[in-house]
N, C-alpha and C positions, 0 to 999 in steps of 0.2 A: 237334760240339764240338772235335774234333781239329783242324779247320781253323782255328778261332779261337785255340785254345791254341798251335798250332804247336809249337815246341820248349820252350814254357814250362810244359808239363804233366808230371805224374808218372803214368806208366801203371800202372794196377791194374785188377783185375777188379771191376766194380761189384757190390755186394752180398756181397762176400767179405772179411770183416774181416781174415783172415790175409794176403790179397793187399795190402790197404791198409797193414797193419802192416809188411809186408816192404818196401814202397816207401818208407814213412816212415823205417824203420830205415836203409835204404840212403842216403836223403837226409841223415839225421843224421850218417852216417859219412863222406860224400863232399863235402868242402868245395868242390872244384872244380865238381862237378855243381851244387851249391847256387848257386854264383856264376853259373854258366851259366844256370840257371833264372831267376835275378834279372835278368840282362841280357836274356834273351829276353822276360820279362814286361814290362820297360820298353819294349822294342821294340814289343811288341804294344800297349801303352797308347798309343803314338804312332800305330799303324796304325788303332786303333779309338777315335778321338776320341769322348768322351762326348756332345758336342753333335750330332755326325753320327749316332751310334747312337740318341740320344733322338729325333731327327727321324724316323729310320726306324721306330722303334717307334710313334710317334704316327701316322705315315702308315699303317702296317699296322693299327693299332687303328681308324682312321677307315674303312678299306676293309672290315674285318670287321664293324664296326657297321653300315655302309651295306648290306652284303650280307644281314645278319641281319634288317634292317627291311623287306626287299622281300617 
């Protein structure tokens, strides 16, 4: 997931509500970081075009279904 998110993610410890709350609190207080995350998210959306991603998921589904039926 880190590769996909790149710089557009907020790091926190999964399953730890305090960690998530801390990350969100920092995000709420830091307008520059928020703007940087928005820019990074837009950049990621260009890198991971939905049509290309959907095609990859469909191909993977076909491969898994074919392997399961053998």
